[in-house]
C-alpha positions as CSV (number, residue, x, y, z in Angstrom):
1,X,142.8,-16.0,163.6
2,X,141.9,-17.7,167.4
3,X,142.1,-15.7,170.5
4,X,142.0,-16.6,174.3
5,X,138.9,-14.0,174.1
6,X,137.2,-16.2,171.5
7,X,137.1,-19.4,174.0
8,X,134.0,-19.3,175.8
9,X,134.8,-22.1,178.2
10,X,131.9,-23.6,180.1
11,X,131.5,-22.6,183.5
12,X,132.7,-24.7,186.7
13,X,130.5,-26.8,188.2
14,X,128.7,-26.9,184.8
15,X,127.8,-30.8,184.4
16,X,127.4,-31.5,180.4
17,X,124.1,-32.0,179.6
18,X,124.3,-33.5,175.7
19,X,123.2,-37.2,175.3
20,X,125.9,-40.5,174.4
21,X,128.4,-38.8,175.2
22,X,128.5,-35.4,172.8
23,X,130.4,-33.4,172.9
24,X,133.5,-35.6,174.1
25,X,135.9,-31.8,173.3
26,X,135.6,-28.2,172.5
27,X,133.4,-27.5,169.5
28,X,135.0,-25.1,167.3
29,X,132.5,-22.6,165.6
30,X,133.8,-21.3,161.8
31,X,132.6,-18.0,161.3
32,X,132.5,-16.9,157.5
33,X,132.9,-13.2,158.4
34,X,135.1,-11.1,160.6
35,X,134.5,-10.8,164.3
36,X,132.2,-7.7,164.9
37,X,130.6,-9.0,161.8
38,X,126.3,-9.6,162.4
39,X,127.5,-13.4,162.0
40,X,129.9,-13.4,165.0
41,X,128.3,-11.6,166.9
42,X,125.1,-13.5,167.0
43,X,126.8,-16.3,167.1
44,X,128.5,-15.7,170.0
45,X,125.5,-15.4,172.0
46,X,124.7,-19.0,171.3
47,X,128.3,-20.1,171.8
48,X,128.1,-18.7,175.5
49,X,125.0,-20.9,176.5
50,X,125.8,-23.9,174.7
51,X,129.2,-24.0,176.6
52,X,127.1,-24.0,179.6
53,X,125.3,-26.6,178.0
54,X,127.5,-29.1,177.0
55,X,130.1,-28.1,179.5
56,X,133.0,-27.8,177.0
57,X,134.7,-25.1,176.1
58,X,133.2,-23.4,172.5
59,X,135.4,-21.6,170.4
60,X,135.1,-19.2,167.9
61,X,136.9,-18.9,164.6
62,X,136.7,-16.5,162.4
63,X,137.7,-16.9,158.8
64,X,136.5,-13.6,156.9
65,X,137.7,-13.1,154.0
66,X,137.1,-14.4,149.9
67,X,133.5,-14.9,150.6
68,X,133.2,-16.8,152.8
69,X,135.0,-19.6,150.5
70,X,137.9,-20.1,153.0
71,X,135.2,-21.1,156.2
72,X,133.3,-23.4,153.9
73,X,136.0,-24.9,152.5
74,X,137.2,-25.4,156.1
75,X,134.2,-26.6,157.6
76,X,133.0,-29.2,154.3
77,X,136.4,-30.5,155.4
78,X,136.5,-31.2,159.1
79,X,135.8,-34.9,160.5
80,X,132.3,-34.8,160.5
81,X,131.6,-35.7,164.3
82,X,130.0,-32.4,165.2
83,X,132.8,-30.4,166.9
84,X,133.1,-28.4,163.1
85,X,130.4,-26.1,162.7
86,X,129.8,-23.2,160.3
87,X,127.9,-20.3,160.9
88,X,128.0,-18.2,158.1
89,X,125.2,-16.4,155.9
90,X,123.1,-16.1,152.7
91,X,126.1,-15.0,151.2
92,X,128.0,-18.2,151.4
93,X,125.2,-19.9,150.7
94,X,122.6,-18.5,148.6
95,X,124.8,-15.5,147.1
96,X,128.2,-17.1,145.9
97,X,126.5,-19.6,143.6
98,X,125.2,-16.8,141.2
99,X,128.1,-14.7,142.4
100,X,131.3,-17.0,141.2
101,X,131.9,-18.8,138.6
102,X,133.9,-21.8,140.1
103,X,132.7,-22.5,143.5
104,X,134.7,-24.7,145.5
105,X,132.3,-26.3,147.5
106,X,128.8,-27.3,147.6
107,X,126.2,-25.2,149.8
108,X,123.9,-28.1,149.7
109,X,125.9,-30.9,149.3
110,X,128.9,-30.8,151.7
111,X,126.6,-29.1,154.3
112,X,124.3,-30.6,156.9
113,X,121.7,-28.3,157.8
114,X,121.1,-28.1,161.5
115,X,119.3,-24.6,162.2
116,X,118.6,-20.9,160.7
117,X,119.2,-18.5,163.3
118,X,119.1,-15.3,162.2
119,X,116.9,-12.6,159.9
120,X,117.4,-9.0,159.5
121,X,115.9,-6.3,156.8
122,X,118.5,-3.6,155.9
123,X,118.6,-0.1,157.2
124,X,120.4,2.6,154.8
125,X,122.7,4.7,156.6
126,X,123.8,8.2,154.9
127,X,126.8,10.0,155.7
128,X,126.3,12.7,157.9
129,X,128.1,15.3,156.0
130,X,126.0,14.7,152.8
131,X,122.9,16.6,154.1
132,X,120.5,14.4,153.5
133,X,117.8,13.1,156.3
134,X,115.7,10.8,154.1
135,X,115.7,8.2,151.2
136,X,113.6,10.5,149.0
137,X,116.3,13.3,149.8
138,X,119.3,11.2,149.1
139,X,117.5,9.7,146.0
140,X,117.0,13.2,144.7
141,X,120.8,13.7,145.5
142,X,121.9,10.6,143.9
143,X,120.0,11.5,140.8
144,X,120.9,15.2,140.5
145,X,124.7,14.1,140.7
146,X,125.3,11.3,138.7
147,X,128.6,9.8,139.1
148,X,129.7,11.6,142.0
149,X,128.7,9.0,144.2
150,X,129.6,6.1,146.1
151,X,128.1,3.5,148.1
152,X,130.3,0.5,150.2
153,X,130.0,-2.9,150.9
154,X,131.5,-5.6,153.2
155,X,129.7,-8.5,152.5
156,X,127.7,-10.0,149.8
157,X,124.2,-8.9,151.5
158,X,125.1,-5.4,152.0
159,X,126.5,-4.8,148.0
160,X,123.0,-6.5,147.1
161,X,121.0,-4.6,149.1
162,X,122.4,-1.4,147.5
163,X,122.2,-1.8,144.4
164,X,119.1,-3.5,144.4
165,X,117.9,0.3,145.9
166,X,120.2,1.7,143.2
167,X,119.1,-0.2,140.8
168,X,115.0,0.5,141.7
169,X,115.4,4.6,141.5
170,X,117.9,4.4,138.0
171,X,120.9,6.3,139.7
172,X,124.6,5.6,138.7
173,X,126.7,4.9,141.7
174,X,129.7,3.8,142.6
175,X,130.1,0.3,144.4
176,X,133.3,0.1,146.9
177,X,134.2,-3.3,148.6
178,X,135.7,-3.8,152.0
179,X,136.5,-6.7,154.0
180,X,134.0,-6.8,156.0
181,X,131.2,-4.0,156.4
182,X,133.1,-3.0,159.9
183,X,135.7,-2.0,158.0
184,X,133.5,0.3,155.6
185,X,132.6,2.1,158.3
186,X,135.0,4.8,159.0
187,X,134.5,5.9,155.3
188,X,131.0,6.3,156.1
189,X,132.0,8.1,158.9
190,X,134.1,10.6,157.7
191,X,132.1,11.2,154.6
192,X,134.3,9.1,152.0
193,X,131.4,7.3,150.9
194,X,127.7,8.3,150.4
195,X,125.5,6.0,151.8
196,X,125.8,1.5,153.0
197,X,123.2,-0.3,153.0
198,X,123.4,-3.0,156.2
199,X,121.5,-5.4,158.2
200,X,119.8,-4.0,161.3
201,X,121.9,-5.7,163.4
202,X,125.4,-4.5,162.3
203,X,123.7,-0.9,161.6
204,X,121.8,-0.4,164.3
205,X,125.3,0.6,166.6
206,X,126.2,3.7,164.1
207,X,122.8,4.6,164.6
208,X,122.2,4.9,167.9
209,X,125.4,6.4,168.7
210,X,124.4,9.4,166.0
211,X,127.1,8.4,163.7
212,X,125.0,8.6,160.6
213,X,121.4,9.3,159.0
214,X,119.2,6.4,159.6
215,X,117.0,6.8,156.4
216,X,114.8,3.7,155.6
217,X,114.5,0.2,156.3
218,X,114.5,-2.7,153.8
219,X,110.4,-3.6,154.9
220,X,107.4,-2.9,154.5
221,X,107.0,-2.5,158.9
222,X,109.7,-0.6,161.1
223,X,111.4,-2.2,163.4
224,X,111.3,-1.9,166.9
225,X,115.3,-2.0,167.5
226,X,115.3,1.3,165.2
227,X,111.5,2.3,166.1
228,X,112.3,5.7,164.1
229,X,112.9,4.9,160.9
230,X,110.5,4.5,158.4
231,X,110.2,1.5,156.8
232,X,110.0,1.3,152.5
233,X,106.6,2.5,152.4
234,X,106.9,5.2,154.8
235,X,109.9,6.1,152.5
236,X,107.9,5.9,149.3
237,X,109.9,3.0,147.8
238,X,107.7,0.4,148.7
239,X,109.8,-2.3,146.4
240,X,112.5,-2.0,148.5
241,X,111.9,-5.6,150.5
242,X,114.8,-7.4,151.3
243,X,116.4,-9.4,153.9
244,X,119.4,-11.8,154.8
245,X,119.7,-14.6,157.3
246,X,122.5,-16.6,159.3
247,X,122.6,-20.1,160.0
248,X,124.6,-23.3,161.5
249,X,125.9,-25.9,159.4
250,X,127.7,-28.9,159.9
251,X,129.8,-31.4,157.3
252,X,127.5,-33.5,155.3
253,X,128.4,-37.0,156.8
254,X,127.5,-35.2,160.7
255,X,125.3,-38.2,162.3
256,X,121.6,-36.6,162.0
257,X,121.5,-37.5,165.9
258,X,124.2,-35.0,166.7
259,X,122.8,-32.9,163.8
260,X,119.7,-33.0,165.8
261,X,120.9,-32.5,169.3
262,X,122.8,-29.4,167.9
263,X,119.6,-27.5,167.2
264,X,117.7,-29.0,169.9
265,X,120.2,-27.1,172.0
266,X,120.6,-23.7,170.1
267,X,116.6,-24.4,170.6
268,X,116.6,-24.3,174.0
269,X,119.4,-21.2,174.1
270,X,117.2,-19.6,171.7
271,X,114.0,-19.5,174.3
272,X,115.8,-18.2,177.0
273,X,114.7,-15.2,177.9
274,X,118.3,-13.2,178.3
275,X,119.0,-14.9,174.9
276,X,115.9,-13.7,173.5
277,X,116.6,-10.3,174.5
278,X,119.8,-9.8,173.6
279,X,118.4,-11.0,170.2
280,X,115.7,-9.0,169.7
281,X,117.9,-5.4,171.3
282,X,119.8,-6.2,168.5
283,X,116.8,-6.5,165.8
284,X,117.2,-9.6,164.7
285,X,113.2,-10.9,163.2
286,X,113.7,-14.4,163.7
287,X,110.3,-16.0,165.9
288,X,112.0,-19.7,165.9
289,X,115.1,-22.2,165.1
290,X,113.6,-23.8,161.7
291,X,114.7,-27.8,162.3
292,X,116.9,-29.1,160.1
293,X,115.1,-30.1,157.3
294,X,113.3,-26.9,157.1
295,X,116.4,-25.4,156.8
296,X,117.9,-27.6,154.1
297,X,114.9,-27.0,151.8
298,X,115.4,-22.8,152.5
299,X,118.7,-22.8,151.8
300,X,117.8,-25.0,148.2
301,X,115.0,-22.0,147.6
302,X,117.3,-19.2,148.7
303,X,119.7,-19.6,146.3
304,X,117.7,-19.9,143.5
305,X,116.1,-16.8,145.0
306,X,119.2,-14.9,145.8
307,X,120.2,-15.9,142.1
308,X,116.9,-14.2,140.3
309,X,118.3,-10.8,142.0
310,X,121.3,-10.9,141.4
311,X,121.5,-11.5,137.4
312,X,118.5,-9.2,136.9
313,X,120.4,-6.1,139.0
314,X,123.8,-7.3,137.0
315,X,125.8,-7.5,140.6
316,X,129.0,-8.4,140.5
317,X,132.0,-8.8,143.1
318,X,134.9,-8.2,140.3
């Protein structure tokens, strides 16, 4: 659904810097997750600056739900002129092929990869009412009370991260699904969920506000956005290593020169000190934007990697 706030109009005067007359009209970036999600937040930073570079409005169209399928179908069927783009995550382009028996889009064949623009480890967050402040204490509690605890998830990467955690420690924990990770936060804050594993970008606001206990990161190093949170080695579970990612795609037949221009402009935005500072403060760990060819190869490799994890952990979204 589009809202007035979702339209990021170019300031005046703002001559277009695009070459070859592109874009001739406003650009719509469809996101596969709801407003307030990590993909949405990151995309809006790019959109704000791209609107200035292009001299055209950039519209954010949030089409969350159905595991991102609706957003992917919409963009896959859009006119391949570069005016309709897809901002999505590993959920739609790495996990869904292993989770959905009949995937109504081809994550490789239906899209032209533009760039990966986000990467993030996960932070394990426990409800404060649970009374645990370390990952070890959480694991002990889960083992001592089998079948009595649950974790929330509103996007497949969050589901996979928590499923990987409970699989590594061999405990029985129920998974509770929501329409977006943010929709689960009130239940976590009010102790109706035991814990969640959320990417750093999405989880950082809750940690900063002191609404949850941040127990560990799914990475072997600490992150400057959450410097007080132990890494998985320090937390005593070095095997718990898992990251998610986000990126930008266009419809399959989009002209290569348009894809190249969008990539170049995104890279220019990413290099801006103001934008770089915002990305770093959010917890985005990516250091440079991948090229379209690199992102295409990465997407293919991630489909295989996520498929292995999902099958080994016996993860289902039914």
